[in-house]
C-alpha positions in Angstrom: -0.1 0.1 0.1 1.2 2.9 -0.9 1.8 6.2 1.4 -1.4 7.9 0.0 -3.5 5.0 0.2 -2.6 4.4 3.8 -3.3 7.7 4.9 -6.5 7.7 3.3 -7.1 4.6 4.9 -6.4 6.1 8.0 -9.2 8.7 7.6 -12.1 7.2 5.4 -11.2 3.9 5.6 -11.1 1.3 3.1 -14.5 -0.9 3.0 -16.8 1.9 3.0 -20.8 1.2 3.0 -22.9 3.9 1.1 -25.6 3.2 3.9 -29.7 3.6 2.9 -31.9 5.6 4.9 -34.0 3.4 6.1 -37.9 5.2 6.6 -41.2 4.6 7.8 -44.2 3.6 5.5 -45.3 7.7 5.3 -41.6 8.1 4.6 -40.4 9.7 7.9 -37.0 8.5 8.6 -37.0 5.4 11.0 -35.3 6.1 14.1 -35.4 2.2 15.0 -34.9 1.4 11.9 -31.5 3.4 11.3 -30.2 2.1 15.1 -30.6 -1.5 13.4 -28.8 -0.7 10.0 -25.7 0.5 11.8 -25.9 -2.1 14.4 -25.8 -4.4 11.3 -23.2 -2.4 9.7 -20.7 -2.2 12.5 -21.0 -5.9 13.0 -19.7 -6.3 9.5 -16.0 -6.0 8.4 -17.3 -2.2 6.8 -14.7 0.5 8.3 -16.6 3.5 6.8 -20.1 4.5 6.6 -21.4 7.0 4.2 -24.3 9.2 5.2 -26.8 11.3 3.0 -25.2 10.2 -0.3 -27.1 9.0 -3.5 -28.1 5.6 -1.9 -28.9 7.6 1.3 -31.8 9.5 -0.9 -29.9 12.7 -0.4 -31.8 15.0 -2.7 -35.2 14.2 -0.8 -33.6 14.9 2.8 -33.6 18.3 4.3 -30.5 19.5 6.0 -31.9 19.3 9.4 -32.6 15.5 8.5 -29.3 15.3 7.0 -27.5 16.3 10.2 -29.9 14.2 12.4 -28.9 11.1 10.9 -25.2 12.5 10.9 -25.1 12.6 14.4 -27.0 9.6 15.0 -24.8 7.4 12.8 -21.9 9.1 14.7 -22.8 8.6 18.2 -23.4 4.8 17.5 -20.8 4.1 14.9 -17.6 5.8 17.3 -14.5 3.5 17.4 -16.4 1.2 14.8 -16.3 2.9 11.5 -15.8 6.7 10.6 -18.7 8.7 9.4 -18.7 10.2 6.1 -21.4 13.1 5.4 -22.3 13.5 2.0 -23.2 17.4 2.0 -22.8 18.2 -1.6 -25.9 20.2 -3.3 -25.9 22.6 -6.8 -26.2 25.2 -4.5 -22.7 26.0 -3.0 -23.7 28.1 -0.7 -26.3 25.3 1.1 -22.9 22.9 0.4 -21.2 25.2 2.6 -24.1 25.3 5.4 -24.2 21.5 5.2 -20.5 20.7 5.7 -20.4 22.8 8.6 -23.6 21.0 10.1 -21.9 17.8 9.6 -19.1 18.6 11.3 -20.7 20.3 14.0 -22.9 16.7 14.1 -19.5 14.8 14.7 -18.8 13.5 10.9 -15.0 12.6 10.1 -15.1 13.3 6.6 -17.3 14.7 4.0 -18.0 13.5 0.8 -19.0 16.5 -1.7 -20.2 15.7 -5.3 -19.6 17.6 -8.6 -22.3 20.0 -8.4 -25.3 18.7 -10.4 -28.1 20.1 -12.9 -26.6 23.7 -12.9 -23.5 22.4 -15.2 -20.8 24.8 -14.1 -17.8 25.1 -16.0 -14.6 23.5 -14.7 -13.7 26.8 -12.8 -16.9 26.9 -11.2 -16.7 23.2 -9.7 -12.9 24.5 -8.6 -14.7 27.3 -6.8 -17.6 25.0 -5.4 -15.1 22.5 -3.8 -12.4 24.8 -3.0 -15.5 26.8 -0.8 -17.2 23.8 1.0 -13.5 22.2 1.4 -12.6 25.7 3.2 -15.8 26.0 5.1 -14.7 23.0 7.7 -11.6 21.5 9.3 -12.8 17.7 7.8 -11.0 15.8 5.0 -13.1 15.9 1.8 -13.8 12.9 -0.6 -14.5 14.6 -4.3 -17.5 12.6 -5.5 -17.1 11.9 -9.5 -20.5 10.8 -10.5 -21.1 12.7 -14.7 -24.0 10.1 -15.2 -26.1 12.0 -12.4 -24.1 15.1 -12.2 -24.5 15.8 -15.9 -20.9 17.0 -16.0 -17.5 15.3 -15.0 -14.8 16.2 -13.1 -11.8 16.4 -15.9 -8.4 15.2 -14.9 -6.6 18.6 -15.0 -9.8 19.8 -12.4 -9.0 16.6 -10.2 -5.4 17.1 -10.3 -5.4 21.2 -9.7 -8.3 20.3 -6.5 -5.3 17.4 -4.7 -3.5 20.5 -4.1 -6.0 21.6 -1.5 -4.8 20.4 1.8 -8.3 18.8 3.0 -8.9 17.5 -0.5 -8.0 13.8 0.3 -9.5 11.7 -2.0 -12.1 10.5 -5.1 -15.2 8.5 -5.1 -15.2 7.6 -9.1 -18.3 6.6 -10.1 -17.3 8.1 -13.8 -15.9 4.5 -14.3 -12.7 5.7 -16.4 -10.1 3.4 -15.3 -7.3 5.0 -17.2 -8.0 8.4 -15.9 -8.1 7.2 -12.2 -4.7 5.7 -13.0 -3.5 8.8 -14.4 -4.7 10.7 -11.9 -3.5 8.6 -9.0 0.1 9.0 -10.9 0.2 12.6 -10.7 -1.2 13.5 -7.7 -1.8 12.3 -3.7 -5.5 11.3 -4.3 -6.6 8.3 -3.1 -9.2 6.7 -5.1 -12.5 4.6 -4.3 -14.0 2.8 -6.5 -18.1 4.2 -6.7 -19.2 1.3 -8.9 -20.0 -2.2 -7.2 -19.5 -3.9 -10.6 -16.2 -2.7 -11.1 -14.7 -3.2 -7.9 -12.1 -5.7 -8.8 -10.8 -3.8 -11.7 -10.5 -0.4 -9.8 -8.7 -2.6 -6.6 -6.5 -3.9 -8.8 -5.3 -0.9 -10.4 -4.7 0.9 -7.0 -8.1 2.3 -5.6 -7.6 2.3 -2.0 -11.2 0.8 -1.2 -14.8 1.2 -2.4 -17.8 3.1 -1.4 -20.3 -0.2 -1.6 -24.2 0.0 -2.1 -24.2 -3.7 -2.0 -22.2 -3.5 0.7 -25.4 -2.9 2.5 -25.8 -6.5 2.5 -22.5 -7.9 2.3 -19.6 -5.7 3.4 -18.0 -9.0 4.4 -17.8 -10.1 1.1 -16.6 -6.5 -0.2 -13.8 -6.8 2.9 -12.5 -10.0 1.7 -12.3 -8.6 -2.0 -10.1 -5.9 -0.8 -8.0 -8.2 1.5 -7.5 -10.8 -1.4 -6.1 -7.8 -3.7 -3.9 -6.5 -1.4 -2.6 -9.7 -0.9 -2.3 -10.0 -4.2 -4.4 -13.4 -4.7 -6.1 -12.5 -7.4 -7.9 -15.8 -8.0 -9.4 -14.9 -4.4 -10.3 -11.6 -5.4 -11.9 -13.0 -8.8 -13.6 -15.4 -7.2 -15.2 -13.1 -4.1 -16.1 -10.8 -7.5 -17.6 -13.3 -9.1 -19.6 -14.4 -6.0 -21.4 -11.1 -5.6 -22.5 -10.9 -9.5 -26.2 -12.2 -8.8 -26.2 -9.9 -6.3 -24.7 -7.0 -8.1 -26.9 -7.5 -10.8 -30.0 -7.5 -8.4 -29.4 -4.2 -6.8 -27.7 -2.3 -9.2 -29.3 -3.2 -12.7 -32.6 -3.4 -11.6 -34.6 -0.6 -10.4 -32.4 1.5 -8.9 -29.4 0.9 -5.8 -31.4 2.7 -3.0 -34.4 1.1 -3.6 -33.0 -2.4 -4.3 -30.5 -2.4 -1.3 -33.7 -1.5 0.6 -35.6 -4.0 -0.8 -33.1 -6.5 0.7 -32.1 -5.1 3.6 -36.1 -5.5 4.2 -35.9 -9.2 3.1 -33.3 -10.4 5.4 -35.0 -8.5 8.3 -32.6 -5.9 9.0 -35.0 -3.1 8.2 -38.7 -2.8 8.6 -39.9 -1.4 5.1 -38.7 -0.5 2.0 -40.0 2.5 1.9 -38.5 5.1 0.0 -39.4 8.7 -1.2 -41.0 10.0 -4.3 -40.2 10.5 -7.0 -38.5 7.0 -6.6 -40.7 4.3 -6.3 -40.5 0.8 -4.6 -39.3 -2.1 -6.7 -41.9 -4.3 -9.1 -42.3 -8.1 -8.4 -40.0 -9.1 -10.9 -37.5 -7.1 -10.0 -38.2 -8.5 -6.0 -38.2 -12.2 -7.5 -34.5 -12.0 -8.9 -33.4 -10.1 -6.0 -34.8 -12.9 -4.0 -32.6 -15.4 -6.1 -29.9 -13.4 -5.8 -29.8 -13.4 -2.0 -30.4 -17.5 -1.8 -27.3 -18.0 -3.9 -25.2 -16.8 -1.0 -24.9 -17.0 2.4 -26.2 -13.1 3.5 -26.1 -12.7 7.5 -28.6 -11.5 8.6 
C-alpha cells in the first residue's frame, strides 16, 4: 500500500458502505430502523459509513434531517467505523452550510459531489469544491458521478483540487480506469471505486477501497475482496467478485441501487420497510423475484 493509500485509509477507511436511509411507511426517517442498520453494519467488516449520499436519498433529505442522521450514526458508530457525510448540492452556499452542520454533528469526513443540474464550468467546479473544503477542518472525498451530475470532474480539475490540503480522495463513479490511474500517478489523491460492478478492476489498478451499495448487505464480501487484492491473491479476488455478481446485478442493474438495497435489507429483516421517497418508487415484483434468487445464492447474514 502506498503512503497516500495508507493515509486515506486512516481517514476514510477502505471498505465503505453507501448507507440507505431507513424510512417508515409514511416516508419519515425511521430512527429504530437506523439504529438497527448501523448495528448491522458495524457488525461486519465495514470501516466507513457514508451517510446522506446518493444511496441515502440525499436529494430528498432536508438539511435538518441530514444533520440528525449524521449525529445519530456518528454516536452509534464511534470506535467502529468512520462517518462520511454527504454534503454536496447544486448550491455552493447550501453545501457550505451542510458541511458545517455535518462537522458540528460529529462527521469524520465529507463526501462532496460534483454540483449537479447547474452544469458549471470546470472553473466553477473548482470554486465550489474549494469553498466547501475551506468551510470546515474535515477531510474531503470528492464524488465524480457524471451520469447523475450531468458533468464530469475533468482530470485537470482533479489535479488542481488535489493541491487543497483537505481534499484527500475521490469516489469515482465515472468508470474511466485510465483517467483514474493517471490522476493517481500525478497526485496524492486516493481513489475509491463508486461502481460495485468495477470494484475488482479499480482495486487491482491501485484504488484504496470501495464505496459500496451492495455493502449494505454484503460488506463482509467486499472486505474479503479488498484483502485478497492487497495480498496479491487475484484468484480469490476474482472468486469473490464472481460470487457477488448475482446480488450486484439484482441491486445495481434493476430498479435502482437505493431501492433494491432497501428491498434486500427488508427481506433479510434488517430494516422493517423498503419505503423510498418520491419520485423514487419501490421495486416491482419482477425485480424482487430476481433479488430473492440472488440473496438465496449466497449466504447473507441477517
